[in-house]
Structures are given as C-alpha cells and as structure tokens.
C-alpha positions in Angstrom: -4.8 -12.7 -8.5 -5.4 -9.3 -9.7 -2.3 -7.9 -11.9 -1.5 -4.1 -12.1 0.2 -2.2 -14.8 3.5 -0.9 -14.4 2.7 2.9 -13.8 4.9 5.9 -14.7 6.3 7.8 -11.6 7.2 11.1 -10.7 11.0 12.2 -9.3 11.8 15.6 -7.8 15.1 17.1 -8.5 16.2 19.9 -6.5 18.9 22.3 -7.0 19.6 26.1 -7.6 22.0 25.8 -10.4 20.3 25.0 -13.6 23.0 23.5 -15.1 22.9 20.8 -12.1 19.2 20.0 -13.1 20.1 19.9 -16.7 22.8 17.2 -15.9 20.3 15.1 -13.6 17.8 15.3 -16.0 20.4 13.4 -18.7 21.3 11.0 -16.4 17.6 10.1 -15.2 16.2 10.4 -18.7 17.0 6.8 -19.3 14.7 5.6 -16.3 11.5 7.1 -18.8 9.7 8.6 -15.4 8.3 12.1 -14.8 11.3 14.4 -13.9 10.0 17.6 -11.8 12.3 20.5 -11.1 12.5 23.0 -8.2 15.1 25.4 -7.7 14.9 25.7 -3.9 13.7 24.3 -1.0 10.5 26.3 -1.1 9.8 25.5 -4.3 10.1 21.6 -3.6 8.1 21.7 -0.6 5.1 23.4 -2.9 5.5 20.6 -5.6 5.5 18.0 -3.2 2.2 19.1 -1.6 0.9 19.5 -5.0 1.5 15.5 -6.6 2.9 12.4 -5.2 6.7 11.7 -5.7 8.5 8.5 -5.4 11.8 10.0 -4.8 13.3 13.2 -4.1 17.0 14.2 -5.2 18.0 17.1 -3.1 21.0 19.2 -3.3 22.9 19.9 0.2 24.3 23.6 -0.7 21.5 26.0 -1.5 21.0 29.7 -0.5 18.1 30.2 1.8 16.6 26.9 3.2 19.4 24.3 2.5 19.1 20.7 1.7 18.7 19.3 5.1 16.3 22.2 6.3 14.3 20.9 3.1 14.5 17.5 4.3 13.7 18.1 7.8 10.5 20.2 6.7 9.7 17.2 4.8 9.9 14.7 7.1 7.5 16.7 9.3 4.6 16.8 6.9 2.6 13.9 7.2 1.9 13.8 3.3 5.2 13.9 2.7 7.3 12.2 5.6 7.4 8.7 3.8 8.9 9.9 0.5 12.7 8.7 0.2 15.0 11.6 0.0 18.6 11.0 -1.5 21.0 14.1 -0.6 23.3 15.3 -3.5 26.6 17.2 -2.5 29.7 18.0 -3.8 33.3 16.2 -3.4 34.6 18.9 -0.8 32.2 18.7 2.0 32.3 18.6 5.7 32.9 14.9 7.4 29.5 15.3 9.2 27.3 15.8 6.5 26.5 12.2 6.0 25.5 11.8 9.4 23.6 15.0 9.4 21.7 13.6 6.6 20.6 10.5 8.0 19.6 11.8 11.0 17.0 13.6 9.9 15.7 10.8 7.7 17.5 11.0 4.4 17.6 7.3 2.6 20.6 7.9 0.7 23.5 10.0 0.4 25.5 10.7 -3.1 28.8 12.8 -3.9 29.1 14.7 -7.3 30.3 13.8 -9.6 27.8 10.7 -9.9 28.3 7.7 -11.8 25.5 7.3 -14.1 24.8 4.1 -13.3 24.9 4.1 -9.6 22.7 6.9 -9.6 20.1 5.2 -11.9 20.5 2.1 -9.9 19.7 3.7 -6.5 16.7 5.6 -8.0 15.1 2.3 -9.3 15.6 0.9 -6.2 12.9 3.6 -4.7 10.7 3.6 -7.9 10.1 -0.1 -7.9 9.2 0.2 -3.9 7.1 2.8 -4.5 5.1 0.7 -7.3 5.1 -2.1 -4.9 3.7 0.0 -1.7 1.1 1.4 -4.5 0.0 -2.1 -5.8 0.1 -3.5 -2.2 -2.5 -0.3 -1.2 -4.7 -1.0 -4.2 -4.7 -4.5 -3.6 -5.9 -3.9 0.3 -8.4 -1.7 -1.3 -9.7 -4.4 -3.2 -9.8 -7.0 -0.1 -11.5 -4.5 2.1 -14.1 -4.1 -0.4 -14.3 -7.8 -1.2 -14.7 -8.4 2.7 -17.7 -5.9 3.2 -19.3 -7.7 0.5 -18.7 -11.0 2.1 -20.1 -9.9 5.1 -23.2 -8.5 3.8 -24.2 -11.5 1.5 -27.1 -13.7 2.2 -26.8 -17.1 4.2 -26.3 -20.0 1.7 -29.6 -21.8 1.0 -29.1 -25.6 1.9 -28.7 -28.0 -1.3 -29.4 -31.3 -2.7 -30.1 -34.1 -0.5 -29.0 -32.3 2.5 -32.0 -29.4 1.6 -34.5 -32.1 0.4 -34.0 -34.0 4.1 -34.5 -30.4 6.2 -37.7 -29.7 4.0 -39.1 -33.4 4.9 -38.3 -32.9 8.5 -39.4 -29.3 9.0 -43.1 -30.7 7.2 -43.3 -33.3 9.8 -42.6 -31.1 12.7 -45.3 -28.8 11.5 -48.1 -31.5 11.0 -47.4 -32.8 14.5 -47.5 -29.3 15.6 -51.2 -28.9 14.0 -52.3 -32.0 15.5 -51.4 -31.0 19.2 -49.0 -33.2 19.2 -45.7 -31.3 19.7 -44.9 -27.3 19.9 -44.4 -25.3 16.4 -41.0 -25.9 14.8 -38.3 -23.8 15.7 -37.3 -21.3 12.6 -33.7 -21.9 11.5 -31.3 -19.1 12.1 -29.3 -18.2 9.0 -26.4 -16.5 11.6 -26.3 -20.1 13.1 -26.1 -21.8 10.2 -23.3 -19.4 9.0 -21.2 -19.3 12.0 -17.9 -20.8 10.8 -18.3 -18.4 7.9 -19.0 -15.2 10.3 -15.8 -16.6 12.4 -13.6 -16.8 9.3 -14.7 -13.4 8.1 -13.7 -12.1 11.7 -10.5 -13.8 11.5 -9.5 -11.9 7.9 -10.9 -8.8 8.9 -8.3 -8.8 11.7 -5.6 -10.2 9.8 -6.0 -7.4 6.8 -5.9 -4.7 9.6 -2.5 -5.9 10.5 -1.6 -5.5 7.3 -3.1 -2.1 6.8 -0.6 -1.1 9.5 2.2 -2.7 8.0 1.7 -0.8 4.6 2.2 2.4 6.4 5.9 1.2 7.4 7.0 -1.0 4.5 10.6 -1.5 3.3 11.8 -3.1 -0.2 12.3 -6.6 2.1 8.9 -6.6 3.3 7.1 -6.0 0.4 6.7 -9.4 -1.2 5.8 -11.0 1.7 2.8 -8.6 2.5 1.6 -9.0 -1.3 1.7 -12.7 -0.3 -0.6 -12.3 2.6 -2.8 -9.9 0.6 -3.3 -12.4 -2.2 -3.9 -15.5 0.6 -6.5 -13.2 2.3 -7.8 -12.4 -1.3 -8.3 -16.1 -2.2 -9.9 -16.4 1.4 -12.4 -13.8 0.9 -13.1 -15.3 -2.3 -14.0 -18.6 -1.0 -16.5 -17.4 1.2 -18.5 -15.2 -1.3 -18.7 -18.8 -3.4 -19.9 -20.6 -0.7 -23.0 -17.9 -0.4 -23.9 -18.0 -4.2 
C-alpha cells in the first residue's frame, strides 16, 4: 500500500479588522499550517481562485460584501464550492444568523470571543478531511494508471507442464495437417486465454468509476471506507499485472 507524507495545508482567514486577523493567526499558529489573510470578501474570492485551501474562516460583519454574500459566491464557483467555510461573528448577533449561514452551505458557525481549544479542534477536523481527500484522489489516480497498464499488458505465456503439453499437441496437429489427415490447427486466441482477466479488469474499472464519483462528495465518516476500497482495487490490479508477467 502506498504511503503519503502529511502535507501542509493552507487556511484562509477573512476579516476587515487587522486586530482580528492577528488574533486568529495567534490562535491557529500552533497548528503549523500556512495562514493566508484577506481583508474583504472580494480579496478572499481572488485568493481562493489563486490557490487551494483546506478551510476558510470568514467573518460575517464586513463592509461591502459581507460574510454571507462572500460564502454564497464561494459556493457558486466550481473551483471553490467544496471548500468548508466556518463563519465567525460577534456575541451580539441576530437570531437567524446561524440559519442563514447553514442555508448557504457553511460548515460551522463560531461566536467571538473564541475558545482557543475549540477553534483549533474544529479547524483540525477540516484539515484532516482535506488531507484524506487529497490522499484518496492520489490513490485513485495511481489505480487508474495501474488499470490502464493491466489492460494493455500482453497475454501471459503458458508455463511448465501445461506449456509443454500444449506445444506437443500443436506440433501433432500440424503434422497431421501436413499429411492431409486434418485441417491446419487453429491459432490460439490470446484474448480467449485471458477472458477471466478481461472480465476482472472490467469489474475493477466499474468499481473505480464509483469511487471517483464518491470522491466528489466525501465527508469525514466516509473517507476511511473509500480508502479501504481504493486499497482493495489497487491490490486486485497488482495481482492481475503479476499474472501477465
């Protein structure tokens, strides 16, 4: 099974007040990730189109494009719609803020002042999910290459006693055909000899297609199950490649 190093992720923090950005950097610094600042909704959208983020911490009360409008725009873009958003707001907010946030696709909602442990725990969950999704995507790509190689591999040649018996039978049939005692021996079809392998490859290809669809909409609970399925298919393709060598 292929192993992958723990990658450093990027976190986007969005607030129009400089002091709040400094406070967020201090709270999230122990996580050891890349922290990218944005002072407005417009600046946040531009940053998300430039690079990949594991999670966005977005202040609700900003002048111009507020947090709700920014979150809605993020969810409309194909490139950014799957990035989880944690909305941030002050203690005195309207009662429908949480409902509005979840209705536009926000993943979580936190009220200032933040509990440092709670904030880091919530962000860490999304970082872990981001890494799992990246690893699954990499495994699926590797499996796709193995699958393509297995399909184009030459048919395995007979070995041992079976190969000797087949060679003797073919020679005997050719000798009889030369004497006029029978028709020329039919050529053995490599595709017929590898029919079980072809069927197994078709089955694996169908399962791989299902996994690729699931990868587009994966939550934290499903990620380990998908990882197990990818590993199983990777082993299956590997065994088919060994048979063809």
